[in-house]
VOKOL-970661 format. One line per 8 residues: number of its first residue (from 1); for each residue x, y, z of N, C-alpha, C. Coordinates in pm, whole numbers. Example, Ala and Ser with C-alpha at 12.3 -4.5 7.8 and 13.67 -1.06 7.14 Angstrom:
2
1) 1319/-569/780/1230/-450/780/1320/-330/780  1285/-225/708/1367/-106/714/1290/3/787
***
This chain:
194
1) 78/-125/2/-5/-10/1/83/118/0  54/213/-74/152/329/-88/107/427/37  206/516/67/191/607/177/89/713/151  31/773/253/-70/849/220/-6/1000/154  -63/1065/59/-6/1176/30/-19/1315/108  -124/1315/169/-156/1423/265/-156/1383/416  -80/1450/487/-86/1427/620/-205/1458/687  -237/1392/807/-357/1429/876/-377/1569/931
9) -276/1628/977/-271/1753/1034/-307/1861/902  -279/1824/790/-318/1902/672/-469/1897/652  -521/1770/661/-663/1743/639/-746/1813/748  -688/1812/872/-757/1877/982/-755/2038/965  -640/2097/931/-648/2225/890/-760/2273/781  -755/2178/692/-841/2212/571/-986/2209/627  -1011/2106/707/-1154/2102/773/-1197/2207/868  -1090/2268/927/-1119/2389/1014/-1147/2499/927
17) -1081/2511/816/-1095/2628/742/-1244/2617/671  -1276/2491/637/-1417/2491/580/-1531/2513/701  -1490/2461/816/-1582/2492/938/-1585/2655/965  -1483/2703/936/-1508/2865/976/-1578/2928/873  -1608/2862/756/-1678/2934/659/-1829/2904/674  -1852/2794/776/-1977/2759/788/-2044/2654/697  -1959/2601/619/-1996/2511/526/-1989/2359/581  -2070/2280/524/-2063/2131/569/-1935/2068/528
25) -1867/1981/608/-1747/1929/569/-1761/1782/506  -1726/1787/388/-1744/1652/314/-1622/1605/245  -1592/1495/224/-1462/1450/156/-1436/1522/44  -1513/1550/-45/-1508/1625/-176/-1472/1781/-129  -1522/1827/-36/-1479/1959/12/-1351/1978/40  -1301/1874/127/-1167/1879/164/-1074/1849/53  -1112/1762/-45/-1032/1751/-147/-995/1871/-241  -1124/1939/-246/-1117/2067/-333/-1018/2158/-268
33) -1016/2159/-136/-913/2261/-68/-776/2212/-95  -763/2095/-56/-621/2030/-61/-564/1985/-201  -657/1978/-293/-606/1961/-454/-591/1815/-476  -603/1710/-365/-545/1570/-381/-629/1504/-276  -605/1357/-298/-654/1270/-167/-782/1218/-202  -797/1084/-147/-915/1007/-147/-1030/1067/-62  -1141/1113/-126/-1248/1173/-41/-1282/1096/89  -1282/957/64/-1331/871/190/-1214/891/289
41) -1091/893/281/-995/889/368/-984/1037/425  -1011/1139/344/-1014/1284/402/-1127/1295/485  -1246/1243/463/-1364/1248/563/-1345/1180/671  -1277/1050/661/-1266/960/774/-1159/1033/888  -1056/1091/823/-963/1144/925/-1028/1268/991  -1108/1343/904/-1186/1465/974/-1277/1417/1085  -1354/1324/1053/-1448/1250/1150/-1378/1212/1287  -1274/1138/1251/-1188/1102/1376/-1156/1219/1467
49) -1094/1312/1387/-1073/1452/1467/-1186/1506/1555  -1292/1534/1473/-1401/1602/1532/-1455/1546/1641  -1449/1399/1633/-1517/1323/1755/-1435/1335/1868  -1293/1335/1855/-1193/1342/1964/-1204/1487/2025  -1221/1580/1922/-1234/1723/1970/-1342/1735/2046  -1461/1678/2030/-1578/1712/2093/-1581/1654/2240  -1503/1536/2250/-1475/1473/2380/-1384/1551/2457  -1278/1608/2403/-1173/1692/2465/-1243/1803/2533
57) -1352/1892/2454/-1419/1984/2473/-1510/1966/2598  -1572/1866/2590/-1682/1833/2715/-1596/1801/2831  -1476/1746/2825/-1394/1705/2945/-1359/1849/3011  -1311/1932/2930/-1274/2077/2968/-1398/2143/3049  -1528/2113/3014/-1627/2207/3078/-1645/2175/3214  -1681/2270/3298/-1688/2258/3431/-1842/2281/3475  -1867/2185/3560/-2034/2202/3595/-2038/2288/3743  -2139/2356/3761/-2163/2430/3876/-2164/2330/3991
65) -2117/2383/4119/-2106/2293/4236/-2219/2210/4273  -2333/2270/4259/-2479/2197/4270/-2477/2074/4186  -2450/2109/4044/-2473/1987/3956/-2354/1881/3976  -2227/1926/4019/-2109/1843/4050/-2162/1754/4164  -2230/1822/4281/-2275/1723/4377/-2374/1625/4329  -2469/1674/4260/-2577/1593/4220/-2524/1485/4121  -2419/1506/4037/-2356/1408/3939/-2301/1313/4035  -2212/1350/4148/-2141/1270/4254/-2257/1176/4291
73) -2343/1227/4340/-2445/1141/4428/-2511/1051/4335  -2537/1077/4202/-2585/1000/4095/-2499/874/4064  -2342/912/4052/-2252/820/4047/-2253/711/4151  -2246/770/4274/-2245/675/4385/-2367/589/4397  -2489/627/4366/-2618/574/4355/-2601/459/4233  -2558/491/4122/-2531/412/4019/-2446/296/4051  -2324/321/4124/-2220/229/4171/-2308/136/4268  -2385/177/4365/-2442/89/4457/-2550/5/4390
81) -2613/48/4288/-2698/-34/4230/-2638/-136/4130  -2530/-102/4076/-2463/-203/3979/-2407/-305/4046  -2341/-295/4166/-2298/-415/4233/-2423/-523/4264  -2515/-476/4328/-2620/-598/4343/-2686/-661/4223  -2698/-561/4120/-2753/-600/3999/-2643/-705/3924  -2515/-675/3943/-2412/-768/3881/-2437/-886/3942  -2444/-887/4101/-2433/-1024/4172/-2579/-1088/4125  -2675/-1016/4102/-2795/-1077/4076/-2779/-1156/3937
89) -2729/-1094/3845/-2704/-1141/3695/-2616/-1259/3714  -2496/-1237/3792/-2420/-1361/3804/-2494/-1485/3877  -2563/-1456/3973/-2638/-1570/4046/-2733/-1653/3933  -2799/-1567/3868/-2892/-1615/3772/-2828/-1690/3658  -2700/-1644/3624/-2621/-1710/3532/-2560/-1841/3574  -2526/-1850/3708/-2477/-1954/3777/-2586/-2066/3785  -2708/-2017/3833/-2807/-2117/3844/-2860/-2179/3706  -2863/-2094/3603/-2878/-2140/3473/-2775/-2240/3420
97) -2657/-2220/3459/-2528/-2309/3413/-2563/-2440/3497  -2571/-2415/3608/-2607/-2555/3713/-2724/-2637/3669  -2826/-2553/3638/-2947/-2636/3578/-2905/-2699/3446  -2834/-2635/3359/-2799/-2711/3226/-2708/-2830/3257  -2626/-2806/3346/-2529/-2915/3386/-2617/-3039/3444  -2705/-2998/3532/-2780/-3103/3578/-2862/-3176/3484  -2937/-3092/3389/-3005/-3169/3292/-2936/-3242/3193  -2812/-3186/3170/-2718/-3272/3078/-2682/-3408/3146
105) -2633/-3383/3270/-2606/-3500/3356/-2724/-3606/3351  -2838/-3556/3366/-2964/-3656/3360/-2981/-3718/3224  -2961/-3631/3136/-2978/-3692/2984/-2869/-3793/2958  -2737/-3759/3009/-2628/-3880/3001/-2679/-4018/3071  -2715/-3986/3207/-2749/-4109/3270/-2855/-4191/3208  -2967/-4106/3141/-3078/-4186/3079/-3020/-4262/2952  -2931/-4194/2880/-2866/-4240/2744/-2770/-4365/2792  -2693/-4344/2913/-2627/-4480/2960/-2719/-4597/2988
113) -2826/-4572/3058/-2911/-4670/3098/-2981/-4735/2964  -3012/-4651/2867/-3051/-4725/2755/-2959/-4788/2651  -2829/-4735/2661/-2717/-4824/2586/-2694/-4953/2677  -2700/-4944/2805/-2675/-5068/2880/-2800/-5180/2853  -2925/-5126/2837/-3026/-5205/2809/-3021/-5259/2660  -2947/-5181/2574/-2942/-5240/2436/-2823/-5337/2426  -2723/-5306/2503/-2619/-5406/2526/-2675/-5544/2589  -2747/-5541/2699/-2795/-5662/2740/-2888/-5730/2646
121) -2975/-5660/2563/-3054/-5719/2474/-2975/-5799/2353  -2858/-5738/2321/-2770/-5779/2212/-2701/-5891/2243  -2663/-5905/2389/-2601/-6006/2449/-2697/-6124/2443  -2817/-6104/2481/-2913/-6232/2480/-2943/-6265/2354  -2949/-6180/2250/-2961/-6229/2115/-2842/-6300/2069  -2719/-6271/2098/-2592/-6346/2068/-2594/-6484/2127  -2627/-6482/2263/-2647/-6612/2330/-2738/-6695/2256  -2860/-6643/2232/-2954/-6729/2153/-2917/-6787/2020
129) -2847/-6677/1939/-2800/-6746/1824/-2666/-6835/1841  -2597/-6832/1934/-2476/-6918/1958/-2541/-7064/1999  -2651/-7051/2089/-2716/-7178/2119/-2785/-7243/2007  -2848/-7163/1912/-2900/-7233/1792/-2793/-7277/1703  -2677/-7206/1694/-2571/-7269/1612/-2522/-7410/1670  -2507/-7390/1797/-2466/-7522/1856/-2544/-7639/1841  -2693/-7604/1853/-2780/-7705/1831/-2790/-7767/1687  -2764/-7655/1597/-2768/-7701/1463/-2656/-7781/1428
137) -2531/-7762/1489/-2407/-7829/1473/-2432/-7963/1510  -2496/-7982/1634/-2524/-8116/1704/-2611/-8201/1594  -2722/-8142/1563/-2802/-8206/1466/-2744/-8232/1347  -2653/-8154/1282/-2575/-8200/1164/-2473/-8309/1194  -2428/-8298/1313/-2339/-8428/1326/-2416/-8560/1351  -2523/-8552/1424/-2633/-8661/1428/-2663/-8704/1287  -2716/-8612/1209/-2765/-8648/1057/-2629/-8709/995  -2521/-8657/1005/-2411/-8720/927/-2375/-8852/976
145) -2394/-8882/1102/-2372/-9009/1171/-2491/-9103/1101  -2601/-9063/1129/-2704/-9160/1067/-2696/-9178/924  -2633/-9068/842/-2627/-9082/709/-2507/-9214/664  -2416/-9180/754/-2299/-9278/744/-2364/-9419/785  -2411/-9443/887/-2477/-9560/916/-2579/-9618/801  -2649/-9528/748/-2748/-9570/637/-2658/-9615/520  -2556/-9551/484/-2470/-9595/378/-2397/-9722/402  -2362/-9741/504/-2311/-9875/553/-2402/-9994/535
153) -2523/-9953/595/-2630/-10063/573/-2658/-10099/432  -2682/-9991/351/-2688/-9979/195/-2597/-10081/134  -2462/-10055/184/-2345/-10121/114/-2364/-10291/160  -2412/-10304/273/-2399/-10434/331/-2528/-10516/265  -2642/-10444/243/-2755/-10502/161/-2749/-10528/27  -2668/-10427/-46/-2621/-10434/-166/-2532/-10564/-195  -2444/-10584/-117/-2331/-10720/-103/-2436/-10844/-90  -2530/-10822/3/-2604/-10939/21/-2687/-10963/-112
161) -2752/-10877/-165/-2832/-10877/-296/-2758/-10948/-386  -2623/-10896/-407/-2535/-10954/-510/-2520/-11087/-488  -2481/-11127/-377/-2456/-11263/-327/-2572/-11356/-361  -2684/-11311/-306/-2815/-11369/-328/-2858/-11406/-488  -2820/-11296/-567/-2851/-11288/-695/-2746/-11411/-761  -2633/-11421/-720/-2536/-11499/-782/-2577/-11655/-731  -2616/-11669/-610/-2666/-11801/-551/-2788/-11847/-623  -2897/-11744/-674/-3017/-11789/-734/-2971/-11821/-873
169) -2886/-11760/-947/-2840/-11781/-1078/-2768/-11921/-1073  -2675/-11944/-986/-2618/-12084/-969/-2733/-12211/-957  -2823/-12169/-862/-2911/-12269/-837/-3008/-12290/-961  -3037/-12197/-1033/-3121/-12221/-1156/-3034/-12304/-1256  -2906/-12295/-1265/-2839/-12379/-1355/-2816/-12515/-1314  -2812/-12532/-1179/-2774/-12673/-1120/-2905/-12742/-1059  -3016/-12681/-1030/-3114/-12743/-964/-3234/-12757/-1059  -3337/-12854/-979/-3463/-12853/-1043/-3557/-12741/-991
177) -3684/-12751/-1026/-3755/-12644/-972/-3781/-12666/-817  -3815/-12783/-777/-3830/-12808/-645/-3723/-12771/-541  -3590/-12803/-612/-3460/-12782/-520/-3460/-12624/-531  -3483/-12575/-632/-3478/-12432/-647/-3565/-12349/-553  -3671/-12395/-531/-3764/-12326/-449/-3741/-12344/-308  -3671/-12450/-270/-3627/-12495/-123/-3518/-12398/-96  -3423/-12379/-185/-3303/-12298/-163/-3333/-12151/-147  -3452/-12119/-231/-3470/-11970/-246/-3545/-11946/-102
185) -3629/-12027/-57/-3686/-12016/79/-3588/-12008/186  -3502/-12090/177/-3385/-12086/272/-3310/-11960/271  -3282/-11918/146/-3198/-11792/138/-3282/-11673/179  -3426/-11689/155/-3510/-11570/237/-3498/-11559/344  -3515/-11674/416/-3525/-11692/565/-3383/-11640/636  -3272/-11681/561/-3158/-11635/605/-3116/-11498/574  -3198/-11420/482/-3179/-11275/465/-3262/-11220/587  -3377/-11250/615/-3457/-11194/714/-3382/-11214/848
193) -3327/-11312/885/-3264/-11330/1001/-3134/-11262/1003  -3048/-11245/895/-2937/-11178/898/-2948/-11048/874
***
């Protein structure tokens, strides 16, 4: 940013000059007198000076003794009222904060209880599922055992059937009808008993 072309004191002097003529002080009016500068900056510098000048002038004013006493009394009364009011505001803010902390604490306790209940429910569901899984595994093992036994029995009966078939074929070749019937009956009774 480039440095200001016009010093603040020059702007203040130009403002005083305009003020002495009774004209309103504007940024463009200051620029016209100074011949350069940004009207916004010129007006800003003047406004800052005139605000400070008014404060300085008001500080320099002396009040009559009766008014000074009245102002001092009002100041004392005001100070006396400010302290209790501040204590009251602080107390109200403290109570509101405590109430908010208490309410938040209560909400957190309620949330904790709800979460604990959810955890208990979840644990019960998990235990139930684990029991079902164990039961299913047991049934699968039992079914597998039954299937194995069934396959062994099937294999045994297939061998017996093959053996019987071979004996029947042999009997057909070697025996008469009567002998054949006796042997078939014997084989059948043997198959039923075995």
